C-alpha positions in Angstrom: 92.1 100.4 120.1 92.7 98.3 123.1 92.5 99.9 126.4 95.1 100.5 128.9 94.6 98.5 132.0 92.5 100.6 134.7 90.9 102.6 132.6 87.2 103.5 133.2 84.4 104.0 130.8 81.0 104.8 130.8 78.9 102.4 128.6 75.2 102.3 127.5 74.4 98.7 128.3 74.0 96.6 131.8 76.8 93.5 130.9 80.3 93.8 131.5 82.1 93.5 128.1 85.3 90.7 127.9 88.1 92.3 129.7 85.9 94.6 131.8 84.6 94.3 135.2 81.9 96.7 136.6 82.7 99.5 139.1 80.6 98.4 141.9 82.9 98.0 144.6 83.6 94.2 144.3 86.1 92.7 145.9 88.4 90.8 143.4 91.4 88.4 143.6 94.6 89.8 143.8 95.9 86.9 141.6 93.6 87.2 138.8 93.9 90.4 138.3 97.5 91.4 139.1 98.0 94.2 136.4 95.2 96.0 138.1 96.0 95.3 141.3 99.6 96.5 140.6 98.1 99.8 139.7 95.1 100.5 142.2 96.3 98.4 145.1 94.0 98.7 147.6 93.2 102.4 147.4 89.0 101.5 147.2 89.8 98.7 149.9 90.7 95.0 150.6 92.7 92.6 152.0 96.3 90.6 151.6 94.6 88.2 148.8 91.8 90.6 147.5 91.4 94.2 146.3 88.1 95.9 145.6 87.1 97.8 142.5 85.6 101.3 142.5 82.0 101.9 143.0 80.9 104.0 140.8 77.3 102.6 140.8 75.3 105.9 141.9 77.3 108.2 139.3 75.9 106.7 136.3 73.6 108.7 134.1 69.8 107.4 134.3 66.8 107.4 132.5 63.5 108.4 133.6 62.0 105.6 131.6 62.5 102.4 133.8 62.3 100.3 130.2 65.7 101.6 129.3 68.9 100.0 130.7 70.8 101.9 133.1 74.4 102.8 131.7 77.3 101.8 133.9 81.0 102.4 134.4 83.3 99.8 133.9 87.2 99.1 134.9 89.6 97.3 132.1 91.1 94.5 133.9 93.0 93.5 130.2 94.6 95.4 127.6 98.1 97.5 127.4 100.0 98.3 130.7 100.6 101.8 131.4 104.5 102.8 131.1 105.7 104.6 134.4 108.4 106.5 132.5 
C-alpha cells in the first residue's frame, strides 16, 4: 500500500527506506520535495529555498541493549497526494 506524502511512521531499522526521509529536523530543498513542502511548508523551520523536517529523534522507543539498532521515525516524500476535498 502506497503511503500518503507527509505520513510519519516508526520503522524498526536505522536506515531510510526509498521514498522516506528520517525525521531528524534536517533542512531539505523546496524544489526537490515540492509535494511535501506544499503540505508542511515551514512549520518546522526553513528559508526561502528550504524547509525543515520534523525532529522526532528523541521520541522513538529505545532498547536497553546497545547491540539492538534503534527504531526511528520517517516521513514519506513520495506516494499519494492527500485530497483536500
